[in-house]
Backbone as CSV, one residue per row, in Angstrom:
resi,resn,N_x,N_y,N_z,CA_x,CA_y,CA_z,C_x,C_y,C_z
1,MET,-21.875,20.322,-6.184,-20.979,19.277,-6.647,-19.909,18.951,-5.603
2,GLU,-19.449,20.006,-4.893,-18.422,19.781,-3.881,-18.947,18.930,-2.725
3,ALA,-20.243,19.088,-2.393,-20.812,18.305,-1.293,-20.845,16.816,-1.646
4,VAL,-21.183,16.500,-2.884,-21.206,15.106,-3.319,-19.788,14.524,-3.280
5,LEU,-18.823,15.302,-3.767,-17.448,14.810,-3.752,-16.917,14.678,-2.327
6,ALA,-17.356,15.541,-1.415,-16.928,15.422,-0.022,-17.420,14.106,0.576
7,VAL,-18.662,13.723,0.262,-19.197,12.451,0.759,-18.451,11.276,0.122
8,VAL,-18.174,11.362,-1.156,-17.443,10.288,-1.847,-16.026,10.162,-1.287
9,ILE,-15.364,11.292,-1.062,-14.008,11.267,-0.512,-14.015,10.655,0.885
10,GLY,-14.977,11.055,1.710,-15.091,10.485,3.046,-15.332,8.984,3.009
11,GLY,-16.191,8.549,2.088,-16.447,7.114,1.939,-15.218,6.351,1.489
12,LEU,-14.455,6.932,0.556,-13.232,6.274,0.090,-12.190,6.191,1.200
13,TYR,-12.048,7.268,1.968,-11.108,7.227,3.097,-11.533,6.175,4.123
14,ALA,-12.833,6.130,4.445,-13.317,5.163,5.432,-13.104,3.727,4.946
15,ALA,-13.455,3.463,3.689,-13.274,2.112,3.146,-11.794,1.751,3.059
16,GLY,-10.962,2.717,2.678,-9.524,2.463,2.589,-8.913,2.159,3.944
17,MET,-9.309,2.913,4.962,-8.783,2.648,6.303,-9.286,1.306,6.831
18,TYR,-10.538,0.968,6.550,-11.073,-0.325,6.978,-10.284,-1.471,6.350
19,LEU,-10.002,-1.356,5.065,-9.249,-2.417,4.394,-7.787,-2.454,4.839
20,MET,-7.234,-1.312,5.226,-5.833,-1.275,5.659,-5.625,-2.023,6.972
21,VAL,-6.645,-2.096,7.818,-6.469,-2.769,9.109,-6.877,-4.235,9.064
22,ARG,-7.235,-4.756,7.910,-7.571,-6.174,7.773,-6.301,-7.001,7.817
23,ARG,-6.447,-8.308,8.087,-5.276,-9.183,8.218,-4.699,-9.606,6.872
24,SER,-5.484,-9.586,5.834,-5.023,-10.024,4.522,-4.209,-8.913,3.854
25,ILE,-3.070,-9.280,3.295,-2.226,-8.287,2.630,-2.887,-7.782,1.355
26,VAL,-3.615,-8.634,0.660,-4.289,-8.215,-0.571,-5.311,-7.123,-0.253
27,LYS,-6.068,-7.313,0.827,-7.029,-6.282,1.227,-6.319,-5.001,1.636
28,MET,-5.148,-5.136,2.237,-4.385,-3.958,2.624,-3.963,-3.153,1.392
29,ILE,-3.583,-3.830,0.322,-3.185,-3.136,-0.904,-4.394,-2.466,-1.559
30,PHE,-5.557,-3.136,-1.529,-6.769,-2.490,-2.040,-7.094,-1.240,-1.227
31,GLY,-6.903,-1.313,0.081,-7.114,-0.147,0.933,-6.154,0.975,0.599
32,LEU,-4.906,0.627,0.302,-3.920,1.630,-0.104,-4.334,2.312,-1.403
33,ALA,-4.876,1.542,-2.338,-5.345,2.110,-3.606,-6.522,3.057,-3.371
34,LEU,-7.439,2.664,-2.486,-8.579,3.536,-2.188,-8.132,4.828,-1.516
35,LEU,-7.161,4.737,-0.618,-6.652,5.951,0.023,-5.991,6.880,-0.996
36,GLY,-5.270,6.311,-1.946,-4.656,7.130,-2.996,-5.690,7.827,-3.854
37,ASN,-6.747,7.103,-4.215,-7.808,7.712,-5.018,-8.540,8.794,-4.226
38,ALA,-8.747,8.565,-2.941,-9.408,9.577,-2.114,-8.545,10.836,-2.016
39,ALA,-7.243,10.661,-1.865,-6.351,11.817,-1.799,-6.352,12.582,-3.118
40,ASN,-6.382,11.867,-4.233,-6.444,12.539,-5.533,-7.736,13.331,-5.690
41,LEU,-8.849,12.757,-5.287,-10.115,13.488,-5.357,-10.120,14.693,-4.429
42,LEU,-9.483,14.569,-3.282,-9.405,15.691,-2.359,-8.617,16.847,-2.968
43,ILE,-7.479,16.546,-3.573,-6.680,17.581,-4.233,-7.485,18.212,-5.377
44,PHE,-8.206,17.378,-6.111,-9.019,17.868,-7.222,-10.113,18.809,-6.722
45,THR,-10.729,18.476,-5.614,-11.802,19.299,-5.062,-11.255,20.603,-4.489
46,VAL,-10.113,20.530,-3.825,-9.525,21.745,-3.252,-9.110,22.711,-4.358
47,GLY,-8.728,22.187,-5.512,-8.332,23.033,-6.634,-9.498,23.690,-7.342
48,ARG,-10.683,23.631,-6.800,-11.933,24.211,-7.314,-12.349,23.573,-8.625
49,LEU,-13.567,23.135,-8.625,-14.131,22.520,-9.814,-14.716,23.593,-10.712
50,VAL,-14.222,23.664,-11.916,-14.768,24.588,-12.914,-15.033,23.762,-14.146
51,ARG,-16.272,23.751,-14.562,-16.661,22.868,-15.655,-16.650,23.606,-16.995
52,GLY,-16.024,23.006,-17.969,-16.079,23.516,-19.330,-15.213,24.732,-19.597
53,ARG,-14.283,25.073,-18.704,-13.407,26.216,-18.923,-11.952,25.789,-18.705
54,PRO,-11.269,25.445,-19.775,-9.882,25.001,-19.624,-8.980,26.156,-19.183
55,PRO,-7.833,25.845,-18.579,-6.946,26.893,-18.064,-6.054,27.493,-19.148
56,HIS,-6.653,28.116,-20.120,-5.890,28.740,-21.215,-5.991,30.255,-21.111
57,ILE,-4.880,30.928,-21.396,-4.872,32.387,-21.464,-4.958,32.763,-22.932
58,PRO,-5.826,33.691,-23.278,-5.965,34.069,-24.689,-4.676,34.656,-25.270
59,ALA,-4.633,34.739,-26.574,-3.433,35.194,-27.271,-3.088,36.645,-26.935
60,ASP,-4.071,37.477,-26.579,-3.781,38.881,-26.275,-3.135,39.052,-24.894
61,GLY,-3.067,37.993,-24.111,-2.365,38.022,-22.840,-3.176,38.564,-21.684
62,VAL,-4.435,38.872,-21.895,-5.284,39.395,-20.834,-5.926,38.205,-20.108
63,LEU,-5.872,38.239,-18.785,-6.482,37.169,-18.013,-8.002,37.228,-18.171
64,PRO,-8.627,36.088,-18.349,-10.081,36.093,-18.496,-10.765,36.460,-17.181
65,SER,-11.918,37.104,-17.302,-12.644,37.527,-16.101,-13.452,36.380,-15.495
66,ILE,-13.777,35.383,-16.305,-14.542,34.243,-15.786,-13.589,33.257,-15.123
67,PRO,-14.040,32.526,-14.101,-13.139,31.573,-13.435,-12.787,30.403,-14.357
68,THR,-11.528,30.014,-14.301,-11.057,28.875,-15.098,-10.448,27.837,-14.159
69,ALA,-10.224,26.681,-14.701,-9.648,25.592,-13.910,-8.185,25.886,-13.600
70,ASP,-7.739,25.444,-12.431,-6.354,25.612,-12.025,-5.565,24.398,-12.509
71,PRO,-4.500,24.588,-13.304,-3.767,23.435,-13.839,-2.830,22.761,-12.839
72,VAL,-2.454,23.439,-11.755,-1.488,22.858,-10.814,-2.054,21.617,-10.111
73,PRO,-3.286,21.661,-9.550,-3.801,20.428,-8.940,-3.945,19.286,-9.948
74,GLN,-4.266,19.611,-11.179,-4.386,18.576,-12.200,-3.035,17.920,-12.457
75,ALA,-1.972,18.704,-12.495,-0.630,18.144,-12.693,-0.207,17.306,-11.484
76,LEU,-0.530,17.772,-10.274,-0.202,17.004,-9.072,-0.934,15.667,-9.053
77,ILE,-2.196,15.688,-9.444,-2.993,14.464,-9.455,-2.437,13.479,-10.485
78,LEU,-2.082,13.984,-11.650,-1.520,13.105,-12.682,-0.228,12.456,-12.208
79,THR,0.613,13.228,-11.544,1.849,12.670,-10.989,1.548,11.647,-9.897
80,ALA,0.581,11.955,-9.035,0.213,11.027,-7.955,-0.362,9.729,-8.502
81,ILE,-1.101,9.795,-9.586,-1.660,8.582,-10.193,-0.537,7.680,-10.698
82,VAL,0.446,8.269,-11.367,1.564,7.476,-11.895,2.364,6.849,-10.756
83,ILE,2.651,7.628,-9.714,3.387,7.089,-8.572,2.569,6.010,-7.866
84,GLY,1.264,6.219,-7.745,0.394,5.224,-7.114,0.388,3.903,-7.867
85,PHE,0.357,3.961,-9.197,0.417,2.730,-9.982,1.736,2.002,-9.765
86,GLY,2.827,2.750,-9.683,4.122,2.129,-9.438,4.185,1.446,-8.081
87,VAL,3.658,2.107,-7.055,3.656,1.532,-5.707,2.777,0.284,-5.669
88,GLN,1.626,0.333,-6.322,0.733,-0.823,-6.334,1.336,-1.995,-7.093
89,ALA,2.013,-1.716,-8.202,2.661,-2.797,-8.957,3.759,-3.445,-8.117
90,PHE,4.561,-2.627,-7.431,5.603,-3.164,-6.557,4.999,-3.985,-5.423
91,ALA,3.924,-3.491,-4.844,3.280,-4.207,-3.740,2.709,-5.546,-4.210
92,LEU,2.145,-5.584,-5.403,1.611,-6.849,-5.913,2.708,-7.875,-6.146
93,VAL,3.843,-7.436,-6.667,4.967,-8.352,-6.867,5.485,-8.834,-5.514
94,LEU,5.541,-7.947,-4.548,5.987,-8.315,-3.205,5.022,-9.306,-2.566
95,ILE,3.725,-9.089,-2.749,2.721,-10.012,-2.203,2.870,-11.391,-2.834
96,LYS,3.095,-11.425,-4.147,3.251,-12.711,-4.825,4.435,-13.478,-4.256
97,ARG,5.540,-12.777,-4.028,6.733,-13.435,-3.492,6.506,-13.908,-2.051
98,VAL,5.844,-13.090,-1.260,5.559,-13.480,0.127,4.643,-14.695,0.151
99,TYR,3.642,-14.713,-0.719,2.723,-15.845,-0.758,3.441,-17.129,-1.189
100,GLN,4.372,-17.007,-2.142,5.138,-18.180,-2.566,6.034,-18.685,-1.440
101,THR,6.586,-17.779,-0.667,7.494,-18.167,0.409,6.751,-18.718,1.615
102,VAL,5.718,-18.005,2.067,5.033,-18.359,3.300,3.853,-19.293,3.052
103,GLY,3.162,-19.099,1.950,2.004,-19.936,1.644,0.699,-19.356,2.138
104,SER,0.701,-18.103,2.584,-0.511,-17.466,3.092,-0.375,-15.956,2.929
105,ASP,-1.528,-15.279,2.847,-1.486,-13.821,2.809,-1.991,-13.213,4.114
106,ASP,-2.202,-14.053,5.116,-2.653,-13.601,6.425,-1.446,-13.119,7.228
107,GLN,-1.502,-11.885,7.710,-0.365,-11.309,8.419,-0.080,-12.032,9.731
108,ASP,-1.110,-12.477,10.427,-0.890,-13.183,11.687,-0.177,-14.515,11.465
109,GLU,-0.525,-15.222,10.406,0.149,-16.481,10.107,1.602,-16.249,9.722
110,MET,1.881,-15.148,9.037,3.262,-14.850,8.662,4.112,-14.600,9.890
111,VAL,3.568,-13.902,10.867,4.329,-13.588,12.070,4.565,-14.840,12.895
112,THR,3.543,-15.668,13.069,3.707,-16.853,13.909,4.593,-17.908,13.255
113,GLU,4.573,-17.990,11.922,5.423,-18.976,11.248,6.889,-18.583,11.298
114,ASN,7.161,-17.293,11.312,8.546,-16.839,11.237,9.125,-16.482,12.600
115,GLN,8.374,-16.548,13.666,8.927,-16.250,14.985,9.813,-17.402,15.434
116,GLY,10.877,-17.046,16.067,11.771,-18.071,16.589,12.789,-18.554,15.578
117,GLN,12.600,-18.237,14.335,13.568,-18.652,13.332,14.641,-17.584,13.230
118,GLY,15.816,-18.004,12.850,16.897,-17.057,12.673,16.648,-16.202,11.451
119,SER,17.434,-15.171,11.303,17.238,-14.297,10.161,17.993,-14.847,8.962
120,GLY,17.297,-14.991,7.876,17.918,-15.385,6.628,18.271,-16.849,6.549
121,VAL,19.096,-17.172,5.532,19.479,-18.550,5.259,20.446,-19.054,6.318
122,LYS,21.299,-18.187,6.821,22.279,-18.609,7.807,21.589,-19.137,9.065
123,GLY,20.524,-18.453,9.501,19.792,-18.895,10.680,19.147,-20.249,10.473
124,GLN,18.620,-20.501,9.300,17.982,-21.786,9.014,19.016,-22.907,8.969
125,GLU,20.195,-22.633,8.407,21.237,-23.652,8.341,21.740,-24.006,9.729
126,SER,21.910,-22.992,10.587,22.401,-23.287,11.934,21.366,-24.063,12.729
127,GLN,20.082,-23.795,12.519,19.042,-24.569,13.197,19.062,-26.016,12.731
128,ARG,19.246,-26.214,11.444,19.291,-27.571,10.908,20.490,-28.327,11.490
129,GLN,21.636,-27.675,11.591,22.816,-28.316,12.154,22.599,-28.666,13.622
130,GLU,21.955,-27.781,14.375,21.686,-28.056,15.783,20.750,-29.254,15.928
131,GLN,19.764,-29.345,15.041,18.847,-30.480,15.093,19.569,-31.778,14.776
132,GLU,20.468,-31.753,13.778,21.217,-32.950,13.424,22.150,-33.376,14.562
133,GLN,22.787,-32.414,15.214,23.664,-32.737,16.324,22.875,-33.296,17.496
134,GLY,21.692,-32.739,17.731,20.853,-33.206,18.826,20.356,-34.613,18.578
135,GLN,20.063,-34.977,17.340,19.588,-36.316,17.019,20.719,-37.330,17.099
136,GLY,21.916,-36.948,16.685,23.036,-37.880,16.662,23.568,-38.205,18.043
137,SER,23.518,-37.263,18.988,24.096,-37.506,20.305,23.082,-38.017,21.308
138,GLY,21.831,-38.102,20.919,20.805,-38.615,21.811,20.404,-37.618,22.878
139,VAL,20.671,-36.338,22.652,20.335,-35.300,23.619,18.864,-34.965,23.478
140,LYS,18.158,-34.962,24.616,16.754,-34.578,24.616,16.627,-33.307,25.417
141,GLY,15.920,-32.355,24.887,15.717,-31.090,25.608,16.802,-30.090,25.257
142,GLN,16.594,-28.878,25.730,17.499,-27.816,25.355,18.618,-27.638,26.369
143,GLY,18.465,-28.106,27.563,19.468,-27.891,28.590,20.619,-28.896,28.533
144,GLY,20.640,-29.800,27.597,21.692,-30.781,27.480,21.471,-31.966,28.406
145,GLU,20.265,-32.138,28.918,19.976,-33.259,29.807,19.733,-34.507,28.984
146,ALA,20.236,-35.622,29.417,20.063,-36.866,28.688,18.953,-37.699,29.267
């Protein structure tokens, strides 16, 4: 069973890394989700798979001689799943806002559209004022040549 999970974990890591290096932000988030699932499966596999034996100690307090499941990796995985959902929800909201602002989910287009612009609203206002001043005075070019 561990060999099958090792192949599945490797496949999830490979697919997650492939999607993380794509230009689309949506694909990057899917890659992040795959990496999280692969990490959870890895923790689950390292914690030893024991089927049909819950991690309970009998009432007499004697440890059972048969191997039982370890509850610590299960608790870590449950916590990681909840944190992963929170990160993915935040990333989706961030992607929606970026798409509304820029109009694309391509990372290269985001960089080229925003290069040369000032930071924030103040930079955009100062650029607009410079353009208005340049149009009103008949100045052509950046060096002030007429």
